[in-house]
C-alpha positions as CSV (number, residue, x, y, z in Angstrom):
1,X,-8.2,-20.0,30.2
2,X,-8.1,-17.4,33.4
3,X,-8.7,-13.6,33.4
4,X,-6.6,-10.9,33.6
5,X,-5.8,-7.6,33.7
6,X,-4.0,-6.1,30.9
7,X,-0.6,-4.7,32.0
8,X,2.3,-4.2,28.6
9,X,4.8,-2.2,29.5
10,X,6.1,-3.1,33.8
11,X,9.2,-2.1,35.3
12,X,10.4,-5.9,36.4
13,X,9.6,-6.5,32.3
14,X,11.3,-3.8,31.3
15,X,14.5,-4.7,33.9
16,X,14.9,-8.4,33.0
17,X,15.3,-7.1,29.1
18,X,17.7,-5.3,29.9
19,X,19.6,-7.7,31.9
20,X,19.1,-10.0,29.2
21,X,20.5,-7.9,26.3
22,X,23.3,-5.7,27.5
23,X,23.2,-3.9,23.7
24,X,20.3,-3.7,21.0
25,X,20.6,-6.2,18.5
26,X,22.6,-4.8,15.6
27,X,21.2,-6.7,12.7
28,X,17.7,-5.0,14.3
29,X,19.1,-1.2,14.0
30,X,21.1,-1.6,10.3
31,X,17.8,-1.9,9.0
32,X,17.0,1.4,10.2
33,X,19.6,3.0,9.6
34,X,19.8,6.7,8.0
35,X,19.4,5.8,4.5
36,X,16.7,4.1,4.9
37,X,14.7,7.8,5.5
38,X,14.0,9.1,1.8
39,X,11.5,12.4,1.2
40,X,9.1,10.0,0.6
41,X,9.1,7.8,3.2
42,X,9.0,4.2,4.3
43,X,7.1,1.6,6.9
44,X,9.1,-0.9,8.2
45,X,8.0,-3.4,11.0
46,X,7.6,-6.5,11.6
47,X,4.9,-9.4,11.9
48,X,4.7,-12.7,13.3
49,X,3.4,-15.9,10.9
50,X,1.1,-18.7,11.9
51,X,5.0,-20.5,11.7
52,X,5.4,-19.2,15.3
53,X,2.4,-20.0,17.0
54,X,3.6,-22.0,19.9
55,X,1.9,-25.1,21.8
56,X,-0.6,-24.5,24.1
57,X,0.7,-25.0,28.2
58,X,-0.6,-26.7,31.0
59,X,0.7,-23.7,33.5
60,X,3.0,-21.8,33.6
61,X,6.6,-22.1,33.1
62,X,10.1,-20.4,33.5
63,X,11.2,-19.0,30.4
64,X,13.9,-16.6,31.9
65,X,15.7,-15.2,34.5
66,X,18.8,-13.4,35.8
67,X,21.0,-11.4,38.6
68,X,20.4,-8.2,39.0
69,X,23.1,-6.6,40.1
70,X,21.9,-6.7,43.1
71,X,21.9,-10.3,44.4
72,X,18.5,-10.2,44.0
73,X,16.3,-13.6,41.1
74,X,14.1,-11.8,38.3
75,X,12.9,-14.8,36.8
76,X,9.6,-14.5,34.3
77,X,7.3,-17.4,33.7
78,X,5.0,-17.6,30.9
79,X,2.3,-19.9,29.4
80,X,1.0,-19.9,26.2
81,X,-2.5,-20.9,24.4
82,X,-3.4,-20.1,21.1
83,X,-7.1,-18.9,19.6
84,X,-7.8,-20.7,16.4
85,X,-10.4,-17.8,15.5
86,X,-9.0,-15.1,16.1
87,X,-5.8,-16.5,15.2
88,X,-4.4,-14.6,18.3
89,X,-1.1,-16.3,20.5
90,X,-1.9,-15.6,23.9
91,X,1.7,-15.3,26.4
92,X,0.1,-14.1,29.8
93,X,3.8,-13.8,31.5
94,X,4.2,-13.1,35.7
95,X,8.0,-11.2,36.2
96,X,8.8,-12.8,40.2
97,X,11.1,-10.4,41.8
98,X,13.1,-12.9,44.3
99,X,16.1,-12.1,47.6
100,X,16.9,-15.5,47.7
101,X,13.5,-17.8,48.6
102,X,11.7,-14.8,49.4
103,X,9.3,-13.1,46.8
104,X,9.5,-9.1,46.5
105,X,7.7,-8.4,43.6
106,X,5.4,-9.4,41.5
107,X,4.1,-7.9,37.9
108,X,2.1,-9.8,35.4
109,X,2.0,-9.1,32.1
110,X,-0.5,-9.4,28.8
111,X,1.5,-10.4,25.2
112,X,-1.2,-11.0,23.3
113,X,0.0,-11.1,19.1
114,X,-1.6,-12.0,16.1
115,X,0.0,-14.8,14.0
116,X,-0.8,-13.7,10.9
117,X,-1.9,-16.1,7.1
118,X,0.7,-15.8,4.2
119,X,-1.1,-12.7,2.2
120,X,-3.2,-11.6,4.8
121,X,-0.5,-8.4,5.9
122,X,-0.4,-7.7,2.0
123,X,-3.7,-7.6,1.6
124,X,-4.0,-5.1,4.6
125,X,-1.0,-2.9,3.0
126,X,-3.1,-2.6,-0.2
127,X,-6.1,-1.8,0.6
128,X,-4.5,1.3,2.7
129,X,-2.8,2.9,-0.2
130,X,0.8,1.2,-0.5
131,X,2.5,0.6,-4.2
132,X,5.3,-0.4,-2.8
133,X,5.5,-4.2,-0.6
134,X,8.6,-5.9,0.2
135,X,8.4,-8.3,2.2
136,X,12.0,-10.1,4.1
137,X,12.8,-13.1,6.4
138,X,15.6,-11.3,8.2
139,X,17.5,-8.1,8.6
140,X,20.1,-8.7,6.1
141,X,16.8,-8.1,3.5
142,X,17.1,-12.1,3.0
143,X,13.5,-12.5,0.3
144,X,10.5,-14.1,2.7
145,X,9.8,-17.1,1.3
146,X,5.9,-18.1,2.6
147,X,5.2,-20.7,5.1
148,X,8.8,-21.6,7.1
149,X,8.9,-17.8,8.2
150,X,8.2,-17.5,11.6
151,X,7.9,-13.9,10.9
152,X,8.0,-11.1,8.4
153,X,9.8,-7.5,7.5
154,X,7.5,-5.5,5.6
155,X,9.3,-2.6,3.5
156,X,6.2,0.0,2.4
157,X,6.3,3.3,0.6
158,X,3.4,4.8,-0.1
C-alpha cells in the first residue's frame, strides 16, 4: 500500500458530505438530546467492530459522487486495506472535483479506523474508571449483541 500524507479534513470531503446529507441523521441527534446530559455526566461514543471490516481492494473505486450547485461533479474514489496486527481498517480516499471531464481539484484523505473485538472497549473503559457502561447496537438503544453488529454505541458514567 502506498504511503500518503495524512489529511483528515478537506474542503472537498466536507462539500461531498453536505451534498449527500442535506441534514444530520435524526436518529444520531436523538441519542444526544438535552435529557441525556445530567449533572453526573455521560460519555457517549461509537466504535466500529470487526464485523465492519471491508474486503481489501486492488485499486481505487468510485464510492460516491454528487453534483454541486454550480453543476460540477464531486467524486470520491476509495480503497480498503485491513491490517490484522493493528486491527486497523485503512481506507484512503481521493476527492476530485470535475467540470465535465476536466479535473479542477484533487484532495487525498487518509481514513483509518480501529476495529474492536467484543469486550475490548469495555476493558479500556473499566480501566479508565467508568462504573456504568451501557452498550447499544442502534441510536434507538437496542441492546448490543456481540459479533454480528458493525458498530456499538457506548453510554458511560463514572
